[in-house]
C-alpha positions as CSV (number, residue, x, y, z in Angstrom):
1,M,0.0,0.0,0.0
2,S,2.1,2.9,-1.3
3,G,-0.6,5.6,-1.6
4,P,-1.8,7.4,-4.7
5,S,0.7,8.0,-7.5
6,R,1.8,11.6,-8.2
7,E,0.5,11.4,-11.7
8,L,-3.0,10.4,-10.5
9,V,-3.1,13.4,-8.1
10,R,-1.9,15.7,-10.9
11,Q,-4.6,14.3,-13.2
12,L,-7.3,14.9,-10.6
13,Y,-6.3,18.5,-10.2
14,R,-6.3,18.9,-14.0
15,T,-10.0,17.9,-13.9
16,P,-12.6,20.7,-14.1
17,P,-14.2,21.4,-10.7
18,D,-17.7,20.3,-11.7
19,R,-16.3,16.8,-12.6
20,F,-13.7,16.6,-9.8
21,V,-15.8,14.8,-7.2
22,A,-16.9,12.1,-9.6
23,A,-13.3,11.6,-10.8
24,R,-12.0,11.5,-7.2
25,D,-14.7,9.0,-6.1
26,E,-13.9,6.8,-9.1
27,A,-10.2,6.8,-8.1
28,V,-11.1,5.9,-4.5
29,A,-13.2,3.0,-5.7
30,E,-10.4,1.8,-8.0
31,A,-7.9,2.0,-5.2
32,R,-10.2,-0.1,-3.0
33,R,-10.7,-2.7,-5.7
34,A,-6.9,-2.9,-5.9
35,G,-6.7,-3.4,-2.1
36,D,-4.7,-0.1,-1.5
37,V,-6.5,1.2,1.6
38,R,-4.0,3.9,2.2
39,A,-4.3,5.3,-1.3
40,A,-8.1,5.2,-1.1
41,R,-8.0,7.1,2.2
42,E,-5.6,9.8,0.9
43,I,-7.5,10.3,-2.4
44,A,-10.7,10.7,-0.5
45,R,-9.2,13.6,1.5
46,L,-8.4,15.5,-1.7
47,R,-10.7,18.6,-1.9
48,R,-12.3,20.2,-5.0
49,P,-10.7,23.5,-6.1
50,T,-12.6,26.5,-7.2
51,V,-12.6,27.4,-10.9
52,A,-10.0,30.1,-10.4
53,A,-7.7,27.7,-8.4
54,W,-8.2,25.0,-11.0
55,L,-7.0,27.4,-13.8
56,V,-3.9,28.2,-11.7
57,N,-3.3,24.5,-11.1
58,L,-3.5,23.9,-14.9
59,L,-0.9,26.5,-15.4
60,A,1.4,25.0,-12.8
61,L,0.9,21.4,-14.0
62,D,1.1,22.0,-17.7
63,R,3.4,25.0,-17.9
64,P,5.8,24.5,-14.9
65,E,8.6,26.5,-16.7
66,L,6.4,29.6,-16.7
67,V,5.6,29.2,-13.0
68,A,9.3,28.8,-12.4
69,D,9.9,32.2,-14.2
70,L,7.2,33.7,-11.9
71,G,9.2,32.4,-8.8
72,Q,12.4,33.9,-10.1
73,L,10.7,37.2,-10.7
74,A,9.3,37.2,-7.1
75,E,12.7,36.6,-5.6
76,S,14.1,39.5,-7.7
77,L,11.3,41.8,-6.5
78,R,11.9,40.9,-2.9
79,S,15.6,41.5,-3.2
80,A,15.1,44.9,-4.9
81,Q,12.6,45.8,-2.1
82,R,15.0,44.9,0.6
83,E,17.8,47.0,-1.0
84,L,15.4,49.8,-1.9
85,R,16.7,50.0,-5.5
86,G,14.2,52.3,-7.1
87,A,15.3,51.9,-10.7
88,R,15.4,48.1,-10.4
89,L,12.0,48.1,-8.8
90,R,10.5,50.1,-11.6
91,E,12.1,47.7,-14.2
92,L,10.8,44.7,-12.3
93,S,7.3,46.2,-12.0
94,T,7.2,46.5,-15.7
95,Q,8.4,43.0,-16.1
96,R,5.9,41.9,-13.5
97,R,3.0,43.2,-15.6
98,A,4.3,41.6,-18.7
99,V,4.8,38.2,-17.0
100,V,1.4,38.2,-15.4
101,G,-0.2,39.2,-18.7
102,A,1.5,36.4,-20.5
103,L,0.4,33.9,-17.8
104,I,-3.2,35.1,-18.1
105,A,-3.0,34.5,-21.9
106,E,-1.6,31.0,-21.3
107,V,-4.5,30.3,-18.9
108,R,-7.0,31.2,-21.6
109,T,-5.3,28.8,-24.0
110,L,-5.2,26.0,-21.5
111,A,-8.9,26.5,-20.6
112,A,-9.8,26.5,-24.3
113,E,-8.1,23.1,-24.7
114,A,-9.6,21.6,-21.5
115,L,-12.7,19.4,-22.0
116,G,-15.6,20.7,-19.8
117,A,-14.0,24.1,-19.1
118,P,-16.4,27.1,-18.6
119,P,-16.9,29.3,-21.7
120,P,-14.2,32.1,-22.2
121,G,-16.6,34.8,-21.0
122,K,-17.2,33.0,-17.7
123,L,-13.5,32.4,-16.8
124,P,-12.7,34.1,-13.4
125,L,-9.5,35.7,-14.8
126,G,-9.6,38.5,-12.3
127,E,-9.2,36.0,-9.4
128,V,-6.4,34.2,-11.4
129,E,-4.6,37.4,-11.8
130,A,-5.0,38.3,-8.1
131,T,-3.5,34.9,-7.2
132,L,-0.5,35.4,-9.5
133,H,0.2,38.8,-8.0
134,A,-0.2,37.3,-4.5
135,A,2.4,34.6,-5.5
136,L,4.8,37.4,-6.4
137,S,4.5,38.9,-3.0
138,D,4.0,36.0,-0.7
139,A,6.4,33.0,-0.7
140,E,3.8,30.7,0.9
141,V,1.3,31.4,-1.9
142,A,4.0,31.0,-4.4
143,E,4.8,27.5,-3.1
144,Q,1.1,26.5,-3.2
145,V,0.9,27.7,-6.8
146,R,4.0,25.8,-7.8
147,A,2.7,22.6,-6.3
148,G,-0.4,22.7,-8.5
149,R,-2.8,21.8,-5.7
150,L,-4.4,25.2,-5.0
151,L,-7.9,25.0,-3.6
152,R,-9.0,28.6,-3.8
153,A,-7.9,31.9,-5.2
154,A,-5.5,34.0,-3.2
155,R,-5.2,37.8,-2.7
156,Y,-2.2,39.5,-1.2
157,A,-3.3,41.9,1.6
158,G,0.1,42.6,3.3
159,F,2.8,45.2,2.6
160,G,5.6,42.9,1.6
161,E,8.9,42.6,3.4
162,V,10.1,45.6,5.4
163,P,13.1,46.8,3.4
164,R,16.2,47.9,5.1
165,P,18.5,50.3,3.2
166,Q,22.0,49.2,2.5
167,L,24.1,52.2,3.5
168,H,27.7,52.8,2.7
169,L,29.8,55.5,4.3
170,V,31.9,57.2,1.6
171,T,35.4,57.9,2.8
172,A,38.2,59.9,1.3
173,D,39.8,56.7,0.0
174,D,36.6,55.9,-1.8
175,E,36.7,59.3,-3.6
176,G,40.3,58.8,-4.7
177,E,41.5,61.5,-2.4
178,E,44.6,61.3,-0.3
179,A,43.9,60.4,3.3
180,A,44.1,63.3,5.7
181,E,46.7,63.3,8.4
182,P,45.2,61.6,11.5
183,P,44.4,64.0,14.3
184,S,46.4,64.1,17.4
185,P,45.0,62.0,20.2
186,D,45.3,65.0,22.5
187,R,43.3,67.2,20.2
188,P,40.3,65.4,18.5
189,D,39.4,66.8,15.1
190,P,36.0,68.5,15.3
191,R,35.4,68.0,11.6
192,V,35.1,64.2,12.2
193,G,32.2,64.5,14.6
194,Q,30.6,67.1,12.4
195,A,30.9,64.9,9.3
196,E,29.5,61.9,11.2
197,R,26.5,63.8,12.4
198,A,25.8,65.1,8.8
199,A,26.1,61.6,7.4
200,R,23.7,60.2,10.0
201,A,21.2,63.0,9.3
202,E,21.5,62.4,5.6
203,R,20.9,58.7,6.1
204,E,17.9,59.3,8.3
205,R,16.5,61.7,5.8
206,R,17.0,59.3,2.9
207,R,15.5,56.4,5.0
208,R,12.4,58.4,5.7
209,A,12.0,59.5,2.1
210,L,12.3,56.0,0.9
211,A,9.9,54.7,3.5
212,K,7.3,57.2,2.4
213,E,7.8,56.4,-1.2
214,L,7.4,52.7,-0.5
215,A,4.2,53.3,1.5
216,R,2.8,55.4,-1.4
217,A,3.8,52.6,-3.8
218,H,2.0,50.0,-1.7
219,T,-1.1,52.2,-1.4
220,G,-1.1,52.7,-5.2
221,Q,-0.7,49.0,-5.7
222,E,-3.6,48.1,-3.3
223,R,-5.8,50.7,-5.0
224,A,-5.0,49.3,-8.4
225,E,-5.7,45.8,-7.2
226,A,-9.0,46.9,-5.7
227,E,-10.0,48.5,-9.0
228,L,-9.0,45.4,-10.8
229,A,-11.1,43.2,-8.5
230,G,-14.0,45.6,-9.0
231,A,-13.6,45.6,-12.7
232,A,-13.5,41.9,-12.8
233,D,-16.7,41.6,-10.7
234,A,-18.4,44.1,-13.0
235,E,-17.2,42.1,-16.0
236,R,-18.6,38.9,-14.5
237,A,-21.9,40.6,-13.8
238,G,-22.0,41.8,-17.4
239,V,-21.3,38.3,-18.7
240,D,-24.0,36.9,-16.5
241,A,-26.5,39.5,-17.7
242,L,-25.6,38.9,-21.3
243,T,-25.9,35.2,-20.8
244,A,-29.4,35.6,-19.3
245,I,-30.4,37.8,-22.2
246,E,-29.1,35.4,-24.7
247,A,-31.0,32.6,-23.0
248,E,-34.2,34.7,-23.2
249,L,-33.5,35.4,-26.9
250,A,-33.0,31.7,-27.5
251,E,-36.3,30.9,-25.9
252,L,-38.1,33.6,-27.9
253,E,-36.5,32.3,-31.1
254,R,-37.8,28.8,-30.2
255,R,-41.3,30.1,-29.5
256,R,-41.2,32.1,-32.8
257,A,-40.2,28.9,-34.7
258,V,-43.1,27.0,-33.0
259,A,-45.5,29.8,-33.9
260,E,-44.4,29.9,-37.5
261,Q,-44.9,26.2,-37.8
262,E,-48.4,26.5,-36.3
263,L,-49.2,29.3,-38.7
264,S,-48.0,27.2,-41.6
265,R,-50.2,24.4,-40.5
266,C,-53.2,26.6,-40.1
267,T,-52.6,28.2,-43.5
268,L,-52.4,24.7,-45.1
269,A,-55.6,23.7,-43.3
270,R,-57.4,26.8,-44.6
271,R,-56.3,26.2,-48.2
272,T,-57.4,22.6,-47.9
273,A,-60.8,23.7,-46.6
274,E,-61.1,26.3,-49.4
275,R,-60.5,23.5,-51.9
276,S,-63.1,21.3,-50.2
277,V,-65.6,24.2,-50.2
278,T,-65.0,24.8,-53.9
279,V,-65.5,21.1,-54.7
280,A,-68.6,21.0,-52.5
281,R,-70.1,24.1,-54.1
282,R,-69.5,22.7,-57.6
283,R,-71.1,19.4,-56.6
284,T,-74.1,21.2,-55.1
285,G,-74.5,23.2,-58.3
286,E,-74.4,20.0,-60.4
287,V,-77.0,18.3,-58.2
288,E,-79.2,21.4,-58.2
289,A,-79.0,21.4,-62.1
290,A,-79.9,17.8,-62.2
291,V,-82.9,18.3,-59.9
292,E,-84.1,21.2,-62.0
293,A,-83.7,19.1,-65.2
294,F,-85.5,16.2,-63.6
295,A,-88.4,18.5,-62.5
296,D,-88.6,19.9,-66.0
297,D,-88.7,16.4,-67.5
298,E,-91.4,15.4,-65.0
299,G,-93.5,18.4,-65.9
300,E,-93.3,17.7,-69.6
301,A,-94.3,14.1,-69.0
302,G,-97.3,15.1,-67.1
303,A,-98.5,17.6,-69.7
304,G,-98.1,15.0,-72.5
305,G,-100.3,12.4,-70.7
306,G,-103.2,14.8,-70.3
307,A,-103.3,15.5,-74.0
308,V,-103.7,11.8,-74.9
309,D,-106.7,11.4,-72.6
């Protein structure tokens, strides 16, 4: 009893959520038939993912190299934040948008190829994007994404790692200048204390400026992510409304087709009845003419008999 194979678990998490439970139960039954009680128990504990989590799992299972690129980018971002490298952060932020956009496009492709996936208009891509952004900011979420067994979408609500500036005191040697003659121990050089205080003040000023800039950046990111979530919710609502209208239109089209068929049947029945009336009228005319002819013949016969008498 070795437990479920890795490939079986991967295959289950490739299965669309609405078919996950049936596939899992079938795998449990198969393990029991094979006498593998441990595997049956572990498979039964697997939980169904949401649609958004399933899409992220598809990405991790079928495109692991892309998820690995995401992990490398996350590490670069964390390193740049720790060192407060503004230019590098801006460069990585641009790269971040490009990478997440490419991953979303790949998710669309994988969903289109998956049997039983929701239609493109109903894919929760906003939740998928939020999860990928969370993986870039949270190492634990990144690990769950990489494993391909995510159960629900994630959203990053923290402020990242607290960066600590890497400061370097520039000395005369660093500037290529000749070192000054050391002061006499009996007479400390007042310029040294003055320079140290100025350097400390400059470091503190820079630290506060960077902390404020980072706080503003986080606030802007949170605002943008909130706007994205709102836009995604509005998009889903619009898709639902459009789907409902399309369903109503389909029903109206069906009723229109039925009404047209009924009208055609009634028109055919009317024309058949008109032909029957025409035939009946013609027959009636023929019989009336025959009756009149018969009456005329009978009258003439009666008149001829009286003349003989």
